[in-house]
C-alpha positions, 0 to 999 in steps of 0.5 A, spaced: 377 913 244 380 914 237 374 913 233 371 919 238 377 923 236 377 922 229 369 924 229 370 930 233 376 932 228 372 931 222 366 935 225 371 941 226 375 941 220 369 943 216 370 951 218 365 953 212 371 957 209 373 953 203 381 955 204 381 952 210 376 946 209 381 945 203 387 944 208 384 941 215 379 936 212 383 932 207 389 933 213 384 929 217 381 924 212 389 922 211 393 924 216 389 925 223 389 917 224 397 917 223 398 922 229 400 920 236 395 922 242 399 928 243 398 931 237 391 929 236 389 933 242 394 939 240 390 939 233 383 939 236 385 945 240 388 948 234 381 948 231 378 951 237 381 957 235 377 962 230 378 962 222 382 969 222 388 966 226 387 959 223 388 963 216 394 967 219 397 961 221 396 956 216 396 960 210 398 967 211 405 964 215 404 969 220 407 967 227 404 961 230 403 960 238 408 956 241 403 950 243 401 949 236 408 949 232 409 942 232 402 941 229 401 947 224 409 944 222 405 938 220 399 940 217 404 945 212 408 939 210 402 935 209 400 941 204 407 942 201 407 934 199 400 933 197 400 940 192 406 937 188 
């Protein structure tokens, strides 16, 4: 099952917008397998949103819907530590 979730996450992480591809694809490659089951599902649900919303929540620091707070924090934490 985890293999299928990984494949789905990897496929959905390739958005076609360079800014989002540079965020989500490395996150999936390096962190997705370490997430607990709930966070994996939350990440997949996050990726079901449109690119404009994802840009706002991840890159533009706009408020995130409560149901995605935990996974967005993890993605942002990953970005913060990867850029140093």
